[in-house]
C-alpha positions in Angstrom: 138.1 94.2 109.8 139.7 97.7 110.7 142.2 99.1 108.3 144.8 102.0 109.5 145.8 105.0 106.8 149.1 106.9 107.7 149.8 109.4 105.4 152.3 112.5 105.3 153.2 114.6 102.9 156.1 113.4 100.4 159.3 114.8 101.5 158.4 115.9 104.7 160.1 114.8 108.0 158.0 112.7 110.3 157.9 114.4 113.9 158.7 112.1 116.9 155.1 112.5 118.0 153.5 111.1 114.6 156.1 108.4 114.8 155.2 107.4 118.1 151.5 107.4 117.6 152.1 105.3 114.4 153.8 102.9 116.5 151.3 102.6 118.8 148.7 101.7 116.6 150.9 99.3 114.8 151.7 97.7 118.5 147.7 97.6 119.3 147.0 96.3 115.7 149.9 93.4 116.7 148.5 92.9 120.1 144.8 92.4 118.9 146.0 90.0 116.3 148.0 87.8 119.0 144.6 87.8 121.0 142.7 86.5 118.1 144.9 84.0 116.7 146.1 81.1 118.7 149.9 80.3 118.8 150.7 77.7 116.2 150.7 74.3 117.5 148.9 75.5 120.6 146.1 72.9 121.9 142.9 73.9 123.4 140.9 72.4 125.9 138.4 71.2 123.1 141.0 69.6 121.4 142.1 67.8 124.3 138.6 66.6 125.2 138.1 65.0 121.8 141.5 63.4 121.8 140.3 61.9 125.4 137.0 60.9 123.4 138.7 59.0 120.9 141.2 57.2 123.2 138.5 56.1 125.2 136.8 54.7 122.3 140.1 52.7 121.6 139.8 51.7 125.1 143.0 53.3 126.0 141.3 54.4 129.4 144.4 55.6 131.4 145.5 57.8 128.0 142.2 59.1 128.0 142.3 60.3 131.5 145.6 62.2 130.8 144.0 63.9 128.0 141.2 64.8 129.8 143.5 66.1 132.6 144.9 68.3 130.1 141.6 69.8 128.9 140.7 70.5 132.3 143.8 72.0 133.2 143.4 74.5 130.3 139.7 75.0 130.9 138.5 73.7 134.5 134.9 74.2 133.7 134.8 71.9 130.6 131.8 69.8 131.8 132.3 67.5 128.7 135.8 66.6 129.7 134.8 65.9 133.6 132.0 63.5 132.1 134.8 61.9 129.8 137.0 61.5 132.7 134.6 60.3 135.2 133.3 57.9 132.7 136.9 56.6 131.8 137.6 56.4 135.5 134.4 54.1 136.3 135.2 52.0 133.4 138.7 51.3 135.1 137.2 50.5 138.4 138.1 53.7 140.1 134.1 54.7 141.4 135.1 57.1 144.0 136.9 59.4 141.8 134.3 58.8 139.0 131.3 59.7 140.9 133.3 63.0 141.8 134.4 63.5 138.5 130.8 62.9 137.1 129.3 64.8 139.9 131.2 67.9 138.7 130.1 67.6 135.2 126.5 67.6 136.3 127.3 70.6 138.5 128.5 72.3 135.3 125.6 71.4 133.6 126.5 68.5 131.3 123.5 66.4 130.8 123.1 63.6 128.1 
């Protein structure tokens, strides 16, 4: 982890240039921190896919499909979510939609 040390002689005034340079470093560090850490409470595509899997195991296929849809909204290339959605649709008898979702999963490299 990079650290930044900002020093100045004691008792001396900071120039505007030095102040703004320091502020830029702080801003860059803050932006990097925001990029590295997801917002508190923010759910990821993997979270929604896992939730969909759990709901499918509880035979709550309509709710599972909603969870998979949320996962796919966040990451349309998540093959596992396409597969889970296709499986849930198939179990609900929605075969055309199921085949399309399963084909998309296969296209994205899902194999099991």
